[in-house]
C-alpha positions in Angstrom: 132.5 39.9 148.9 130.4 40.7 146.0 130.4 43.8 144.2 127.5 45.2 141.8 127.5 47.6 139.3 126.0 51.3 140.8 126.2 54.3 138.6 127.1 57.0 141.2 129.6 54.6 142.5 131.1 52.1 139.8 131.2 49.1 141.4 129.7 49.3 144.8 130.3 46.1 147.9 127.1 44.2 148.5 127.3 45.4 152.1 127.6 49.1 153.3 128.7 50.3 156.6 126.4 52.2 158.1 126.7 54.8 160.8 123.7 54.2 162.9 125.5 51.3 165.0 129.5 53.3 164.8 127.0 56.5 165.6 125.8 54.4 169.2 122.2 54.7 167.7 121.2 50.7 167.8 122.6 50.0 171.2 125.9 50.9 173.4 129.4 51.0 171.7 132.5 52.7 172.3 134.5 55.1 169.9 137.6 52.5 170.1 135.4 49.5 169.1 133.4 51.6 166.7 136.9 52.4 164.8 138.0 49.0 165.1 134.8 48.0 163.1 135.4 50.5 160.2 138.9 48.9 160.0 137.4 45.7 159.8 134.9 46.8 157.0 138.0 47.5 154.9 139.9 44.7 155.5 136.6 42.6 154.6 136.5 44.5 151.1 133.8 46.9 152.1 134.1 49.9 150.0 130.9 52.1 151.1 130.5 54.2 153.9 126.8 56.0 154.8 126.5 57.9 157.4 124.7 61.3 158.5 124.9 64.2 160.9 121.8 63.0 162.9 123.8 59.8 163.8 125.3 60.5 167.2 125.1 64.1 166.6 127.9 63.9 164.3 129.5 60.9 166.3 129.4 58.6 163.2 131.1 60.9 161.0 133.8 61.9 163.6 134.3 57.4 163.6 134.9 57.7 160.2 137.2 60.7 159.9 139.5 58.8 162.6 139.5 55.7 161.2 140.6 56.8 157.5 143.3 58.8 158.8 146.1 57.9 156.8 144.9 55.5 154.7 144.3 55.5 150.8 140.8 56.9 149.7 140.8 56.5 146.2 138.9 53.3 145.7 136.2 54.0 148.5 133.0 55.4 148.7 130.9 58.0 150.6 127.7 59.0 151.2 126.7 61.5 153.7 123.3 63.4 153.9 121.0 66.6 155.1 117.6 66.5 157.8 116.3 70.0 155.6 113.0 70.0 156.2 111.0 72.7 154.5 112.7 76.2 153.7 111.9 79.3 152.4 113.8 78.7 148.7 116.5 81.4 149.3 117.8 79.4 152.6 118.1 75.6 151.4 121.4 76.3 149.6 123.1 77.3 152.8 121.7 75.0 154.7 122.7 72.0 152.7 126.0 73.7 152.1 126.5 74.6 155.8 125.7 71.2 157.0 127.6 69.3 154.0 130.8 71.3 155.0 130.5 70.6 158.5 130.1 66.5 157.7 133.2 66.9 155.1 135.1 68.0 158.1 133.9 65.7 160.3 135.1 62.7 157.9 138.0 64.4 156.7 137.3 64.5 152.9 137.2 66.9 150.4 133.8 65.3 148.5 131.3 63.0 149.2 130.1 60.8 146.7 126.2 60.6 147.4 124.4 63.7 149.4 121.2 62.6 150.4 118.5 64.8 151.4 117.5 62.8 154.7 114.1 64.6 155.0 110.8 62.9 154.2 109.1 63.9 151.0 105.5 64.8 151.0 103.2 66.5 149.3 102.4 70.4 150.2 99.0 69.7 151.5 99.7 66.5 153.2 98.6 65.7 156.8 100.9 64.0 158.7 99.4 60.6 160.1 102.0 61.2 163.5 102.2 64.9 163.8 104.3 66.9 166.0 107.1 69.5 165.6 110.2 67.4 165.8 108.7 65.3 162.9 106.6 68.3 161.2 110.5 69.8 160.8 111.7 66.7 159.3 109.6 66.7 156.1 110.3 68.5 153.1 107.5 69.4 150.7 107.4 68.7 147.1 107.4 72.4 146.0 110.6 73.0 148.0 112.3 69.9 146.8 111.7 70.7 143.0 112.3 74.5 143.4 115.1 74.6 145.4 116.6 71.4 147.4 117.6 69.9 143.5 119.2 73.4 142.4 120.8 73.4 145.5 122.3 69.7 144.8 123.4 71.1 141.4 124.8 73.9 142.6 127.1 71.8 145.2 127.5 69.2 142.2 129.3 72.2 140.1 131.3 73.6 143.0 133.3 69.9 143.6 131.3 69.2 146.7 129.5 66.2 145.9 129.3 64.0 143.0 125.6 62.7 142.9 122.6 63.5 144.8 119.8 61.0 146.5 116.8 60.4 148.6 115.4 58.6 151.3 112.7 56.5 150.0 110.4 57.3 153.3 107.5 60.0 153.4 104.3 60.1 151.7 104.5 57.4 148.6 103.0 59.8 146.2 105.3 62.2 147.0 108.0 60.4 146.6 106.5 58.7 143.2 106.5 61.9 141.4 109.8 62.6 142.6 111.2 59.2 141.1 109.1 60.1 137.4 110.6 64.3 137.4 112.8 65.0 134.9 115.5 65.2 137.0 115.8 61.9 139.6 117.4 61.2 142.3 120.5 59.4 141.2 120.1 57.0 144.1 117.2 56.3 146.6 117.7 54.9 150.1 114.8 51.9 150.1 113.4 50.2 153.4 114.1 46.2 152.2 112.6 44.1 154.9 110.2 40.9 155.3 108.0 42.7 157.6 107.6 45.7 154.5 108.0 47.8 157.2 109.5 50.7 158.4 108.6 51.1 161.9 109.1 54.2 163.7 110.4 55.9 161.1 107.0 55.4 158.6 105.5 58.6 160.4 104.3 60.5 157.3 101.5 58.0 156.3 99.3 55.4 159.0 99.9 52.4 156.1 103.6 53.2 154.8 104.5 50.5 152.1 107.9 50.6 151.3 107.5 47.5 148.8 105.8 49.9 146.7 108.4 52.6 146.6 111.0 49.9 145.9 109.1 49.0 142.6 108.7 52.7 141.8 112.6 52.6 141.7 113.2 49.4 139.5 110.5 51.1 137.1 112.1 53.7 136.8 115.9 51.9 136.9 117.0 54.2 139.8 119.7 52.6 141.9 118.9 51.1 145.6 120.5 50.9 148.5 118.3 49.1 151.4 117.9 49.9 155.0 116.3 48.3 157.9 117.1 45.1 156.5 116.4 44.1 160.3 114.3 46.5 161.2 115.5 48.3 164.0 116.1 45.1 165.9 112.8 43.5 165.1 114.4 41.1 163.0 117.3 40.0 165.3 117.1 37.3 168.2 116.3 40.3 171.0 115.6 44.2 171.1 119.4 45.1 172.2 117.6 48.5 173.5 114.9 49.6 175.6 111.9 51.1 174.6 112.2 55.0 174.5 110.4 57.2 176.9 108.2 59.0 174.3 107.1 55.9 172.8 108.8 56.9 169.2 109.9 53.3 168.4 106.7 51.5 169.6 105.9 50.3 166.1 109.6 48.5 166.1 108.7 47.1 169.2 105.5 45.3 167.8 107.0 44.7 165.1 109.5 42.4 166.9 106.5 40.7 168.3 105.2 40.0 165.2 108.4 38.5 163.7 108.5 35.7 165.7 107.6 33.2 163.4 110.6 34.3 161.3 112.8 33.5 164.6 111.2 30.4 165.0 112.4 29.6 160.9 115.5 30.8 161.2 116.4 28.7 164.3 114.6 25.1 162.1 117.5 26.5 159.9 119.8 26.4 162.1 120.7 30.6 161.6 120.4 33.7 163.6 117.3 35.7 162.4 119.9 38.7 161.7 122.0 36.8 159.3 118.8 35.5 157.4 117.3 38.8 157.3 120.4 40.2 156.0 120.3 37.5 153.1 117.0 38.2 152.4 117.2 42.1 151.9 120.4 41.1 149.6 118.1 38.9 147.5 115.9 41.2 146.4 116.2 42.1 142.7 118.0 45.6 141.7 119.4 45.7 145.7 122.9 47.1 144.9 123.9 47.3 148.7 122.2 46.6 151.9 123.2 49.4 154.5 124.3 47.4 157.7 123.5 49.5 161.3 125.8 47.0 163.0 127.8 48.8 166.3 130.7 46.3 166.8 133.1 43.8 165.0 131.0 40.8 166.0 127.6 41.9 164.5 129.9 43.0 161.3 131.1 39.5 161.2 127.9 38.0 161.3 126.5 40.2 158.1 129.8 39.2 156.5 129.3 35.9 157.1 125.8 35.5 155.4 126.5 37.8 152.8 129.5 35.0 152.1 126.8 32.7 151.5 124.7 34.1 148.6 121.1 34.7 147.8 118.5 33.0 149.0 116.7 30.5 146.3 113.1 31.4 145.2 111.7 28.8 147.5 113.8 29.8 150.5 112.5 33.6 150.0 108.5 32.6 149.5 109.1 30.0 152.8 110.3 32.9 155.1 107.4 35.4 153.5 104.9 32.8 154.1 105.7 32.1 157.6 105.1 36.2 158.4 101.8 36.0 156.3 100.2 32.9 158.2 101.9 33.5 161.6 
């Protein structure tokens, strides 16, 4: 396992075990298999674990807590999140603190190293591309963010409950860029990094959300980057491991799967799995500190570990991969 310098954590493993899979978001698994997956990650040198309350309604956090009972945690790093929405200023700290306190209880920790705003940032007058009540509640306006979220994060730091705070690189691009350029910037950002340049179903704020522009802004401001959606919700794997949601929420993910057919053909020509190649692509992007995995079992984890062990792709290989999508 390779490690990189990463300001919030000192040294972070190139792969991070995320909570989507072990929280049963990405297809069926069991509590037992999820725990074994955490143990396998530890055995292979993964030192960062990224979870959130909304991954299985706390299941990912509980799996992590059970997996770590009796284990040494001093050299491990933990990230969790809070989907805040936009609240009156005097309610923001209480919501963040209550969410964090429950997360710490679930994980059996006294603090987390990184606490992320899980809501998507928008300007105050932004109109959502895909509007509904649920999506509206998962966005945070810039005025709320600057006036109350940042001070609340700083208070949690002072109280010793978090070491650092960050944001997800999702939402309205202009709002995200303003947050990155602020005099109190985030310590880290989770950016969508995949060869489709797609956030799929979670890119619901802007019709043509451009993850690469957020990535470039982070690079320009020297803000540490954690990559998410390396396989774009399954679109860059051999097959989708779930059926489309009845609500149609994830329609764009299944559309991306169809767009990725030339990539699957290329992976087949190179005698590698699409998921392996997609992870290597994300690992090869400049300034990405760690790629967050959504694996739900040991088999998927081992495939990612094998991909990471092969090293980064050459510029020629990256160009071939990108061209196959453009020309497809």
